[in-house]
PyMOL Python script that loads the backbone (N, CA, C, O; Angstrom):
from pymol import cmd

cmd.read_pdbstr("""\
ATOM      1  N   MET A   1      33.311 -42.603 -68.940  1.00  0.00           N
ATOM      2  CA  MET A   1      32.282 -42.382 -68.929  1.00  0.00           C
ATOM      3  C   MET A   1      31.581 -41.485 -67.883  1.00  0.00           C
ATOM      4  O   MET A   1      30.359 -41.335 -67.866  1.00  0.00           O
ATOM      5  N   ASN A   2      32.559 -40.813 -66.883  1.00  0.00           N
ATOM      6  CA  ASN A   2      31.848 -40.118 -65.795  1.00  0.00           C
ATOM      7  C   ASN A   2      32.031 -38.067 -67.169  1.00  0.00           C
ATOM      8  O   ASN A   2      31.473 -36.970 -67.188  1.00  0.00           O
ATOM      9  N   GLU A   3      33.069 -38.737 -67.920  1.00  0.00           N
ATOM     10  CA  GLU A   3      32.649 -37.043 -68.985  1.00  0.00           C
ATOM     11  C   GLU A   3      31.366 -37.753 -69.995  1.00  0.00           C
ATOM     12  O   GLU A   3      30.931 -37.035 -70.895  1.00  0.00           O
ATOM     13  N   MET A   4      30.918 -38.830 -69.866  1.00  0.00           N
ATOM     14  CA  MET A   4      29.797 -38.385 -71.231  1.00  0.00           C
ATOM     15  C   MET A   4      28.285 -37.999 -70.193  1.00  0.00           C
ATOM     16  O   MET A   4      27.433 -37.202 -70.586  1.00  0.00           O
ATOM     17  N   MET A   5      28.209 -38.624 -69.051  1.00  0.00           N
ATOM     18  CA  MET A   5      27.691 -38.422 -68.066  1.00  0.00           C
ATOM     19  C   MET A   5      27.449 -36.463 -67.879  1.00  0.00           C
ATOM     20  O   MET A   5      26.348 -35.930 -68.019  1.00  0.00           O
ATOM     21  N   GLU A   6      28.182 -36.027 -67.693  1.00  0.00           N
ATOM     22  CA  GLU A   6      28.624 -34.387 -67.669  1.00  0.00           C
ATOM     23  C   GLU A   6      28.095 -33.902 -69.081  1.00  0.00           C
ATOM     24  O   GLU A   6      27.874 -32.698 -69.201  1.00  0.00           O
ATOM     25  N   SER A   7      27.912 -34.601 -69.976  1.00  0.00           N
ATOM     26  CA  SER A   7      28.185 -33.948 -71.543  1.00  0.00           C
ATOM     27  C   SER A   7      26.306 -34.134 -71.114  1.00  0.00           C
ATOM     28  O   SER A   7      25.735 -33.045 -71.043  1.00  0.00           O
ATOM     29  N   ILE A   8      25.715 -34.954 -70.939  1.00  0.00           N
ATOM     30  CA  ILE A   8      24.470 -35.136 -70.487  1.00  0.00           C
ATOM     31  C   ILE A   8      23.946 -33.976 -69.521  1.00  0.00           C
ATOM     32  O   ILE A   8      22.950 -33.351 -69.886  1.00  0.00           O
ATOM     33  N   LYS A   9      24.480 -33.695 -68.470  1.00  0.00           N
ATOM     34  CA  LYS A   9      23.376 -33.232 -67.871  1.00  0.00           C
ATOM     35  C   LYS A   9      24.205 -31.634 -68.239  1.00  0.00           C
ATOM     36  O   LYS A   9      24.070 -30.851 -67.299  1.00  0.00           O
ATOM     37  N   THR A  10      24.889 -31.146 -69.245  1.00  0.00           N
ATOM     38  CA  THR A  10      24.977 -30.362 -69.181  1.00  0.00           C
ATOM     39  C   THR A  10      24.139 -29.616 -70.516  1.00  0.00           C
ATOM     40  O   THR A  10      23.899 -28.409 -70.503  1.00  0.00           O
ATOM     41  N   TYR A  11      23.684 -30.634 -71.808  1.00  0.00           N
ATOM     42  CA  TYR A  11      22.888 -30.687 -72.406  1.00  0.00           C
ATOM     43  C   TYR A  11      21.426 -30.511 -71.718  1.00  0.00           C
ATOM     44  O   TYR A  11      20.736 -29.614 -72.202  1.00  0.00           O
ATOM     45  N   PHE A  12      21.066 -30.999 -71.019  1.00  0.00           N
ATOM     46  CA  PHE A  12      19.920 -30.848 -70.228  1.00  0.00           C
ATOM     47  C   PHE A  12      20.044 -29.237 -69.777  1.00  0.00           C
ATOM     48  O   PHE A  12      19.307 -28.297 -70.076  1.00  0.00           O
ATOM     49  N   LYS A  13      21.043 -29.262 -69.090  1.00  0.00           N
ATOM     50  CA  LYS A  13      20.587 -27.725 -68.053  1.00  0.00           C
ATOM     51  C   LYS A  13      20.232 -26.830 -69.260  1.00  0.00           C
ATOM     52  O   LYS A  13      19.487 -25.861 -69.114  1.00  0.00           O
ATOM     53  N   GLY A  14      20.936 -27.261 -70.824  1.00  0.00           N
ATOM     54  CA  GLY A  14      20.908 -26.094 -71.499  1.00  0.00           C
ATOM     55  C   GLY A  14      19.633 -25.921 -72.448  1.00  0.00           C
ATOM     56  O   GLY A  14      19.160 -24.934 -73.012  1.00  0.00           O
ATOM     57  N   VAL A  15      19.228 -27.397 -72.401  1.00  0.00           N
ATOM     58  CA  VAL A  15      17.911 -27.471 -72.797  1.00  0.00           C
ATOM     59  C   VAL A  15      16.598 -26.642 -71.807  1.00  0.00           C
ATOM     60  O   VAL A  15      15.802 -25.853 -72.316  1.00  0.00           O
ATOM     61  N   LYS A  16      16.600 -27.024 -70.333  1.00  0.00           N
ATOM     62  CA  LYS A  16      15.975 -26.226 -69.692  1.00  0.00           C
ATOM     63  C   LYS A  16      15.743 -24.615 -69.072  1.00  0.00           C
ATOM     64  O   LYS A  16      14.852 -24.051 -68.436  1.00  0.00           O
ATOM     65  N   ALA A  17      17.616 -24.070 -69.876  1.00  0.00           N
ATOM     66  CA  ALA A  17      17.475 -23.082 -70.100  1.00  0.00           C
ATOM     67  C   ALA A  17      16.538 -22.259 -71.352  1.00  0.00           C
ATOM     68  O   ALA A  17      15.569 -21.507 -71.249  1.00  0.00           O
ATOM     69  N   GLU A  18      17.171 -22.684 -72.362  1.00  0.00           N
ATOM     70  CA  GLU A  18      15.887 -22.449 -73.566  1.00  0.00           C
ATOM     71  C   GLU A  18      14.663 -22.906 -73.322  1.00  0.00           C
ATOM     72  O   GLU A  18      13.749 -22.405 -73.977  1.00  0.00           O
ATOM     73  N   TRP A  19      14.522 -23.381 -72.873  1.00  0.00           N
ATOM     74  CA  TRP A  19      12.430 -24.186 -72.689  1.00  0.00           C
ATOM     75  C   TRP A  19      11.892 -22.922 -71.940  1.00  0.00           C
ATOM     76  O   TRP A  19      10.719 -22.554 -72.016  1.00  0.00           O
ATOM     77  N   GLY A  20      13.062 -22.163 -71.058  1.00  0.00           N
ATOM     78  CA  GLY A  20      11.908 -21.077 -70.264  1.00  0.00           C
ATOM     79  C   GLY A  20      12.149 -19.722 -71.403  1.00  0.00           C
ATOM     80  O   GLY A  20      11.611 -18.642 -71.159  1.00  0.00           O
ATOM     81  N   ARG A  21      12.896 -19.890 -72.489  1.00  0.00           N
ATOM     82  CA  ARG A  21      13.224 -18.549 -73.339  1.00  0.00           C
ATOM     83  C   ARG A  21      11.815 -18.640 -74.255  1.00  0.00           C
ATOM     84  O   ARG A  21      11.667 -17.625 -74.935  1.00  0.00           O
ATOM     85  N   ILE A  22      10.836 -19.558 -74.405  1.00  0.00           N
ATOM     86  CA  ILE A  22       9.999 -20.142 -75.788  1.00  0.00           C
ATOM     87  C   ILE A  22       8.628 -19.113 -75.415  1.00  0.00           C
ATOM     88  O   ILE A  22       8.024 -19.135 -74.342  1.00  0.00           O
ATOM     89  N   SER A  23       8.417 -18.511 -76.209  1.00  0.00           N
ATOM     90  CA  SER A  23       6.871 -17.894 -76.119  1.00  0.00           C
ATOM     91  C   SER A  23       5.859 -18.438 -76.752  1.00  0.00           C
ATOM     92  O   SER A  23       5.988 -18.649 -77.957  1.00  0.00           O
ATOM     93  N   TRP A  24       4.683 -18.770 -76.111  1.00  0.00           N
ATOM     94  CA  TRP A  24       4.429 -19.650 -76.563  1.00  0.00           C
ATOM     95  C   TRP A  24       3.084 -18.404 -77.164  1.00  0.00           C
ATOM     96  O   TRP A  24       2.914 -17.210 -76.918  1.00  0.00           O
ATOM     97  N   PRO A  25       2.491 -19.186 -77.841  1.00  0.00           N
ATOM     98  CA  PRO A  25       1.050 -18.276 -78.536  1.00  0.00           C
ATOM     99  C   PRO A  25       0.315 -18.755 -77.689  1.00  0.00           C
ATOM    100  O   PRO A  25       0.427 -19.798 -77.045  1.00  0.00           O
ATOM    101  N   GLU A  26      -0.887 -17.545 -77.685  1.00  0.00           N
ATOM    102  CA  GLU A  26      -2.035 -17.373 -76.866  1.00  0.00           C
ATOM    103  C   GLU A  26      -2.931 -18.358 -77.699  1.00  0.00           C
ATOM    104  O   GLU A  26      -2.676 -18.871 -78.788  1.00  0.00           O
ATOM    105  N   ARG A  27      -3.905 -18.473 -77.009  1.00  0.00           N
ATOM    106  CA  ARG A  27      -4.918 -19.962 -77.001  1.00  0.00           C
ATOM    107  C   ARG A  27      -5.633 -19.318 -77.712  1.00  0.00           C
ATOM    108  O   ARG A  27      -5.348 -19.875 -78.772  1.00  0.00           O
ATOM    109  N   ARG A  28      -6.417 -18.504 -78.004  1.00  0.00           N
ATOM    110  CA  ARG A  28      -6.862 -17.631 -79.303  1.00  0.00           C
ATOM    111  C   ARG A  28      -6.094 -17.688 -80.976  1.00  0.00           C
ATOM    112  O   ARG A  28      -6.694 -18.035 -81.994  1.00  0.00           O
ATOM    113  N   GLN A  29      -4.884 -17.324 -80.915  1.00  0.00           N
ATOM    114  CA  GLN A  29      -4.302 -17.857 -82.377  1.00  0.00           C
ATOM    115  C   GLN A  29      -4.322 -19.360 -82.169  1.00  0.00           C
ATOM    116  O   GLN A  29      -5.155 -19.818 -82.951  1.00  0.00           O
ATOM    117  N   ILE A  30      -3.723 -20.387 -81.401  1.00  0.00           N
ATOM    118  CA  ILE A  30      -3.944 -21.501 -82.310  1.00  0.00           C
ATOM    119  C   ILE A  30      -5.704 -21.809 -82.562  1.00  0.00           C
ATOM    120  O   ILE A  30      -6.023 -22.176 -83.692  1.00  0.00           O
ATOM    121  N   ILE A  31      -6.788 -21.655 -81.522  1.00  0.00           N
ATOM    122  CA  ILE A  31      -7.677 -21.987 -82.320  1.00  0.00           C
ATOM    123  C   ILE A  31      -7.468 -21.066 -83.789  1.00  0.00           C
ATOM    124  O   ILE A  31      -7.853 -21.952 -84.552  1.00  0.00           O
ATOM    125  N   ALA A  32      -7.231 -20.265 -84.425  1.00  0.00           N
ATOM    126  CA  ALA A  32      -7.583 -19.484 -85.115  1.00  0.00           C
ATOM    127  C   ALA A  32      -6.432 -20.452 -86.068  1.00  0.00           C
ATOM    128  O   ALA A  32      -6.805 -20.442 -87.241  1.00  0.00           O
ATOM    129  N   GLU A  33      -5.652 -20.951 -85.952  1.00  0.00           N
ATOM    130  CA  GLU A  33      -4.746 -21.061 -87.006  1.00  0.00           C
ATOM    131  C   GLU A  33      -5.659 -23.147 -87.031  1.00  0.00           C
ATOM    132  O   GLU A  33      -6.085 -23.564 -88.108  1.00  0.00           O
ATOM    133  N   THR A  34      -5.732 -23.807 -86.087  1.00  0.00           N
ATOM    134  CA  THR A  34      -5.987 -24.982 -85.734  1.00  0.00           C
ATOM    135  C   THR A  34      -6.947 -24.749 -87.071  1.00  0.00           C
ATOM    136  O   THR A  34      -6.545 -25.226 -88.132  1.00  0.00           O
ATOM    137  N   VAL A  35      -8.406 -23.910 -87.038  1.00  0.00           N
ATOM    138  CA  VAL A  35      -9.522 -23.597 -88.268  1.00  0.00           C
ATOM    139  C   VAL A  35      -9.057 -23.916 -89.490  1.00  0.00           C
ATOM    140  O   VAL A  35      -9.258 -24.954 -90.121  1.00  0.00           O
ATOM    141  N   SER A  36      -8.279 -22.752 -89.861  1.00  0.00           N
ATOM    142  CA  SER A  36      -7.665 -22.219 -91.054  1.00  0.00           C
ATOM    143  C   SER A  36      -7.437 -23.636 -91.580  1.00  0.00           C
ATOM    144  O   SER A  36      -8.218 -24.258 -92.300  1.00  0.00           O
ATOM    145  N   VAL A  37      -5.905 -24.186 -90.980  1.00  0.00           N
ATOM    146  CA  VAL A  37      -6.036 -25.449 -91.275  1.00  0.00           C
ATOM    147  C   VAL A  37      -6.459 -26.477 -91.951  1.00  0.00           C
ATOM    148  O   VAL A  37      -6.002 -27.027 -92.953  1.00  0.00           O
ATOM    149  N   ILE A  38      -7.894 -26.801 -90.947  1.00  0.00           N
ATOM    150  CA  ILE A  38      -8.705 -27.262 -91.105  1.00  0.00           C
ATOM    151  C   ILE A  38      -9.508 -26.853 -92.106  1.00  0.00           C
ATOM    152  O   ILE A  38      -9.989 -27.907 -92.524  1.00  0.00           O
ATOM    153  N   VAL A  39      -9.886 -26.093 -92.656  1.00  0.00           N
ATOM    154  CA  VAL A  39     -10.663 -25.235 -93.468  1.00  0.00           C
ATOM    155  C   VAL A  39      -9.769 -25.437 -94.998  1.00  0.00           C
ATOM    156  O   VAL A  39     -10.394 -25.765 -96.007  1.00  0.00           O
ATOM    157  N   ILE A  40      -8.457 -25.235 -95.037  1.00  0.00           N
ATOM    158  CA  ILE A  40      -7.592 -25.100 -96.663  1.00  0.00           C
ATOM    159  C   ILE A  40      -7.917 -27.096 -96.488  1.00  0.00           C
ATOM    160  O   ILE A  40      -8.601 -27.656 -97.345  1.00  0.00           O
ATOM    161  N   VAL A  41      -7.267 -27.955 -95.206  1.00  0.00           N
ATOM    162  CA  VAL A  41      -7.472 -29.169 -96.068  1.00  0.00           C
ATOM    163  C   VAL A  41      -8.449 -29.413 -96.318  1.00  0.00           C
ATOM    164  O   VAL A  41      -8.299 -30.267 -97.192  1.00  0.00           O
ATOM    165  N   PHE A  42      -9.675 -29.248 -96.149  1.00  0.00           N
ATOM    166  CA  PHE A  42     -11.574 -29.921 -96.832  1.00  0.00           C
ATOM    167  C   PHE A  42     -11.462 -29.558 -97.928  1.00  0.00           C
ATOM    168  O   PHE A  42     -11.578 -30.351 -98.862  1.00  0.00           O
ATOM    169  N   PHE A  43     -11.093 -27.697 -98.189  1.00  0.00           N
ATOM    170  CA  PHE A  43     -10.714 -27.440 -99.550  1.00  0.00           C
ATOM    171  C   PHE A  43     -10.282 -27.947-100.696  1.00  0.00           C
ATOM    172  O   PHE A  43     -10.889 -27.900-101.765  1.00  0.00           O
ATOM    173  N   PHE A  44      -8.670 -28.702-100.391  1.00  0.00           N
ATOM    174  CA  PHE A  44      -8.248 -29.343-100.778  1.00  0.00           C
ATOM    175  C   PHE A  44      -8.483 -30.417-101.378  1.00  0.00           C
ATOM    176  O   PHE A  44      -8.088 -30.919-102.431  1.00  0.00           O
ATOM    177  N   THR A  45      -9.264 -30.744-100.479  1.00  0.00           N
ATOM    178  CA  THR A  45      -9.773 -32.480-100.396  1.00  0.00           C
ATOM    179  C   THR A  45     -10.658 -32.899-101.356  1.00  0.00           C
ATOM    180  O   THR A  45     -10.648 -33.982-101.942  1.00  0.00           O
ATOM    181  N   VAL A  46     -11.621 -31.751-101.518  1.00  0.00           N
ATOM    182  CA  VAL A  46     -13.009 -31.592-102.349  1.00  0.00           C
ATOM    183  C   VAL A  46     -12.259 -31.301-103.860  1.00  0.00           C
ATOM    184  O   VAL A  46     -12.259 -32.027-104.854  1.00  0.00           O
ATOM    185  N   ALA A  47     -11.697 -30.124-103.678  1.00  0.00           N
ATOM    186  CA  ALA A  47     -11.138 -29.718-104.874  1.00  0.00           C
ATOM    187  C   ALA A  47     -10.394 -31.209-105.364  1.00  0.00           C
ATOM    188  O   ALA A  47     -10.400 -31.231-106.595  1.00  0.00           O
ATOM    189  N   ILE A  48      -9.844 -32.289-104.869  1.00  0.00           N
ATOM    190  CA  ILE A  48      -9.069 -33.146-105.425  1.00  0.00           C
ATOM    191  C   ILE A  48      -9.965 -34.459-105.985  1.00  0.00           C
ATOM    192  O   ILE A  48      -9.713 -35.173-106.956  1.00  0.00           O
ATOM    193  N   TYR A  49     -11.187 -34.543-104.970  1.00  0.00           N
ATOM    194  CA  TYR A  49     -11.945 -35.156-105.479  1.00  0.00           C
ATOM    195  C   TYR A  49     -12.779 -35.068-106.544  1.00  0.00           C
ATOM    196  O   TYR A  49     -13.551 -35.946-106.930  1.00  0.00           O
ATOM    197  N   CYS A  50     -12.560 -33.677-107.149  1.00  0.00           N
ATOM    198  CA  CYS A  50     -13.482 -33.349-107.763  1.00  0.00           C
ATOM    199  C   CYS A  50     -12.829 -33.224-109.244  1.00  0.00           C
ATOM    200  O   CYS A  50     -13.570 -33.202-110.226  1.00  0.00           O
ATOM    201  N   ILE A  51     -11.428 -33.145-109.375  1.00  0.00           N
ATOM    202  CA  ILE A  51     -10.423 -33.276-110.280  1.00  0.00           C
ATOM    203  C   ILE A  51     -11.082 -34.614-110.882  1.00  0.00           C
ATOM    204  O   ILE A  51     -11.922 -34.723-111.775  1.00  0.00           O
ATOM    205  N   ASP A  52     -10.354 -35.726-110.011  1.00  0.00           N
ATOM    206  CA  ASP A  52     -10.352 -37.269-109.827  1.00  0.00           C
ATOM    207  C   ASP A  52     -11.590 -37.768-110.391  1.00  0.00           C
ATOM    208  O   ASP A  52     -11.445 -38.788-111.065  1.00  0.00           O
ATOM    209  N   LEU A  53     -13.440 -37.060-110.238  1.00  0.00           N
ATOM    210  CA  LEU A  53     -14.210 -38.023-110.922  1.00  0.00           C
ATOM    211  C   LEU A  53     -14.257 -36.559-112.708  1.00  0.00           C
ATOM    212  O   LEU A  53     -14.715 -36.829-113.818  1.00  0.00           O
ATOM    213  N   LEU A  54     -13.748 -35.473-112.357  1.00  0.00           N
ATOM    214  CA  LEU A  54     -13.559 -35.425-113.649  1.00  0.00           C
ATOM    215  C   LEU A  54     -12.517 -36.192-114.864  1.00  0.00           C
ATOM    216  O   LEU A  54     -12.643 -36.379-116.074  1.00  0.00           O
ATOM    217  N   PHE A  55     -11.485 -36.504-113.894  1.00  0.00           N
ATOM    218  CA  PHE A  55     -10.780 -37.367-114.968  1.00  0.00           C
ATOM    219  C   PHE A  55     -11.334 -38.797-114.923  1.00  0.00           C
ATOM    220  O   PHE A  55     -10.920 -39.668-115.688  1.00  0.00           O
ATOM    221  N   LYS A  56     -12.214 -38.993-114.070  1.00  0.00           N
ATOM    222  CA  LYS A  56     -12.708 -40.589-114.371  1.00  0.00           C
ATOM    223  C   LYS A  56     -13.696 -40.746-115.283  1.00  0.00           C
ATOM    224  O   LYS A  56     -13.735 -41.747-115.999  1.00  0.00           O
ATOM    225  N   GLY A  57     -14.798 -39.553-115.367  1.00  0.00           N
ATOM    226  CA  GLY A  57     -15.101 -39.008-116.434  1.00  0.00           C
ATOM    227  C   GLY A  57     -15.178 -39.148-117.948  1.00  0.00           C
ATOM    228  O   GLY A  57     -16.054 -39.733-118.585  1.00  0.00           O
ATOM    229  N   LEU A  58     -13.927 -38.398-118.491  1.00  0.00           N
ATOM    230  CA  LEU A  58     -13.048 -38.597-118.943  1.00  0.00           C
ATOM    231  C   LEU A  58     -12.516 -39.691-119.941  1.00  0.00           C
ATOM    232  O   LEU A  58     -12.749 -39.919-121.128  1.00  0.00           O
ATOM    233  N   LEU A  59     -11.743 -40.253-119.031  1.00  0.00           N
ATOM    234  CA  LEU A  59     -11.470 -41.405-119.237  1.00  0.00           C
ATOM    235  C   LEU A  59     -12.102 -42.663-119.604  1.00  0.00           C
ATOM    236  O   LEU A  59     -11.538 -43.521-120.283  1.00  0.00           O
ATOM    237  N   SER A  60     -13.397 -42.767-119.098  1.00  0.00           N
ATOM    238  CA  SER A  60     -14.644 -43.515-119.315  1.00  0.00           C
ATOM    239  C   SER A  60     -15.042 -42.910-120.890  1.00  0.00           C
ATOM    240  O   SER A  60     -15.357 -43.818-121.660  1.00  0.00           O
ATOM    241  N   LEU A  61     -15.075 -41.615-121.449  1.00  0.00           N
ATOM    242  CA  LEU A  61     -15.149 -41.992-122.938  1.00  0.00           C
ATOM    243  C   LEU A  61     -14.428 -42.210-123.836  1.00  0.00           C
ATOM    244  O   LEU A  61     -14.829 -42.446-124.975  1.00  0.00           O
ATOM    245  N   ILE A  62     -12.660 -42.152-123.324  1.00  0.00           N
ATOM    246  CA  ILE A  62     -12.383 -43.226-124.164  1.00  0.00           C
ATOM    247  C   ILE A  62     -12.114 -44.492-124.404  1.00  0.00           C
ATOM    248  O   ILE A  62     -11.310 -44.782-125.290  1.00  0.00           O
ATOM    249  N   LYS A  63     -12.724 -45.428-123.673  1.00  0.00           N
ATOM    250  CA  LYS A  63     -12.734 -46.567-123.335  1.00  0.00           C
ATOM    251  C   LYS A  63     -13.806 -47.172-124.526  1.00  0.00           C
ATOM    252  O   LYS A  63     -14.103 -48.366-124.540  1.00  0.00           O
TER     253      LYS A  63
END
""", "prot")
cmd.dss("prot")
cmd.show_as("cartoon", "prot")
cmd.util.cbc("prot")
cmd.orient("prot")
């Protein structure tokens, strides 16, 4: 049991050491990337919706 507690302590010491080495992106970069993701998701959503309408129209011609 004591060995397990020491392993857990060692693990969290390692986590704390690595946490200090993280290079966090700047706020401007985060905002720009977030906006890019939102625009891309919106574009693909509209594209899939249009393709869905196209297939729906084509299938209605078959029936």
